[in-house]
N, C-alpha and C positions, 0 to 999 in steps of 0.2 A: 683240332679236326671240324670244331664249333666255330662259326663266322661270327659267332654274336658276341663270342670273347674278345675279339678284335675291336670290334664297333664300339663297347663297352669303354675298352681300354681308351680310344680314341675320345670318347663322349668326356670321359673320366679326365684325360688329359686338358680338354679343352673348357672344363670349369676354374681350371686356374686364371688368375687375374693377368691382365695383360701387362708385361715387363717392358715399359718404352726403352730403356737401356738395352736390352736384350734382343727387341724388335730392331735398333739401330744399327745393330752389331749384324745381325744377319743382313739386312740391307745393305750395310757397309762390305761387307764379302763381295755380294751382286755386284756392288758398284765396281769395285776394284777388278773383277774380271774385265770392265772395259765396253761392258753393255747397256744397252738402256734399260733403265729400272721402272718396271711396273708393280703397281700390289692392287689387289683385289678387297673390297671390302662391301658387306652387304648394306642393304640401303638401311636397316635397324642402325647400324653402329657406323656410320659414314659419317658425321660430326663429330664422334667421340674418337675416331684413330685416325682422320685426313689430316690432322696437325702433326702429330708424332711421325706421321708417314713421309709428311713432306719435309717436316726438320731431319730425314735421315736420308733425303735426296731423292725421293722417288719421282721420276719425270713424266707418267703418266699412270693416273689413276682409275680404276676400273670399278665401277659399281654396280655389281652381278648379284641379280636374285633367279629364282625358277622364274617368275615374270615380275616385272616392274612397269611402273607407269611414272607419269612424270608428277604427280602430286599423290603422297600417302596420306592415309587416315589413320589416327592410333586412339584408344580407348583411355592411354596411359596419359600422366601428366607433363610428360616431355613431348614436345612440339615436334610432329612430322615431319619428316624429310620433304621439301620442295627443291625438287631436283633443279630447277631452272634457276632458282636464287641461290642453290648450293654452287652449281656449275659458275654461275658470273661471278663469285668471290675467289675463285681460284685462277693461280696463274700458270697450271698446268693444263694439260687436255686431258679430257675425261671420255672414257667409253663407258656403254651403259647398256643394259639387257638383262635378261632376255626378254626378245618380243617373239610375236609368233604370227601376225598379221599387218598389214597394210596401217591401218591408223592407228597402232601403238608407235610403229617405227616413225612415224609422222611426229606423233607427240613427241617422241623422245628426242628427234633432231632438232626440232622446235624449242628445245631446251638449251641448246647451244652445245649438244656431246659432238665430240669429233668424229667418235664412231659408235655404230648400234650393233650389238651382239643378237645374232638372230639365233634362237633356240635357248635350252637351257642346259647344254653340254652332255646330252647323252651319249653314253659310251657303254662301254661292256659291264660297269662296274653300278649304274645308274639303277635306280627301281623305282624311279618318280611314278612312274604309269603304271605300276603296279601297286602302290602306295595312295597316291592322288588321284589317279585315272587322269593325268594330264599329260598328253603328246604335242608334238609337233611335228606333222608332216615338210620336213625340212625343204625339198624341192619348192613346194607351194609357198612355203614362208620366206625363202630367199626371193623369190620372184618377185614376191610382195613388197620386200623390204625394197628391193630393187626399183620399184617402181616409186616407191615413195621418196626413195634417193634422188631420183630424177626429177619428181615433182617439186620436191623441196630446192633443189638445184635452181630451177625456173623461177619460184618463189622466192626465192632470196638472191636472185639476179646473178649466180656462180659459187653459193657457197656449197661446199662438196664434202659429204657424210659417208664416212668407208663403212660398207656394210661386211660384218665379219661372220662367218658362218660357225655357230658353236653346239656341234651337237652332230651325232649320226656318221663322224667322220671314222670309218674304222681301217680303210686302206686310200692308196693312192689314188684309185679308182674315185673312190667316194672327194677327195680334192678335185678332181677334174670337173668331178659333175657341180660340185658346188661353186665353183668358179664358171663353168657356162651358164649357170643359174642366175649370175650375177654379183656373186660373192666377189668381195677385193681380197681376202684373208681367210683363214682358216684357225681356229684352234685346235689346237695337238694336246692330247693327254696320255692316254695310254700309250698310243706312238715313242713318245719321250721316253716315258716311263721304263722302256723296253730296253732302252739303248746302256751300254755298260757303264756308262760316268752317271747313270742316274742314281742319287742317294737314296733311293727306296729299295734298291737291290732288284728292283723287276715287281716290287707290289706297288698297286696304283689303286687310288681310293679319290672322292671328290669332297671337297669342304663340307656336302650335306651328309656325310658319313659320321658325323660327329654331331647333327643337330640334338640336343637334350633330351627330346621325346618324341622324335620323330625321324629317325636317321632314314635317307634315302638313297644311301648306297653300300655297296659291298666294298670290303677290301678284297682285291682280288691278284694273284699271282699271275705274271706274264713270262708265259714259256719264251727260250731262246730260239732265235729265228736261224735258220740253215744249219750249222756245224755249232753253232753258240751264240753267245750275246755279242751283238753287233756295237761298234762304235756309234756316236752322235752324228757323225760325219756321213757314215755311211748310211744309218739310216734316214738321213736328209738326199744326199746326194750319193750314194753307191760306192762302188758297184755292189749288185746284188746278187746274192747265191740262194735267195727264197723267190718261189714265184706265187706267193699268196698277198704281194700288195703293200707289205709293211716295212719294206726296205726298199732306199732309193728315192722317197716319196715325190722329190721334184723332177728327178731325171725321168721318173714316169708321167709327171705332169708336162715336160717338155715335149715327150713322146706323144703323148695324145695330144698337144696342140699342133705338132707337125704331123702328126696322122688326119690330122681334119683343115689341115692347111692355113694354120695361124702361126703367128712368130710374136705375137703381143698379147700380153694378158687381158686388155680393155678391148682389144679385137675379138677374143676368144668369149667375153660375157656375150657377146652376140653371136654364138654359134648356133645353127638350128638344133631345135630339142625335141624329142618323141617321148610318147609314153606308151610303156609296156607295160602289161599286166603282170 
């Protein structure tokens, strides 16, 4: 009944030193499923962990924090991360974020990132706004990042950086709105955790839950949709027996596009928008 018990357990588990062999084994299991393997690191530990991740076969590296910049500073002896230099040394594409405005999005694009995360992963579990007072108005942030993408495309003569909405995605309607604002893709968290194949059995939390001194995520239980837990295929592609926008996410996106007269995602990014109070 006490949510802090689970958070304390996560904090304790994350104090254990990283075992490269165990990390490689876990990633090997993902790779054997025949999917693209991506891994997330924080800016603070990017240099420490990336070698192990690449050796294990990671194909996309995600450098993600609440807010990140192209260059970091540190009062410790370790050299802070220079993201542009770091990306230039790698042979795999790097996705970086989060960002919340035009200037930061442009800075990250200029580092050579293949994609930029907009937002910090706001979900039903996150408490970042309550703890730090930091929030991201996702519609404005996505529009700003899309403008940076356009200007960077002109600046470089054709280099396209993908804008990925990471936060505020609670249902299929939010996916449609994010794409309409200019996002190329969205990050899904609790939506996938709700599927019957999810290893957490319906529990969901973000990496910030395990922060050693300032956790910023609860561990939440997600209730079943419709008559029971849905398969991952149903969550993504339907059919749905739930009217709340948590099942058949991309069937709903296709329907939203059709209703507004679009059949192509890139065209849908230019759909007319209005603001409602």
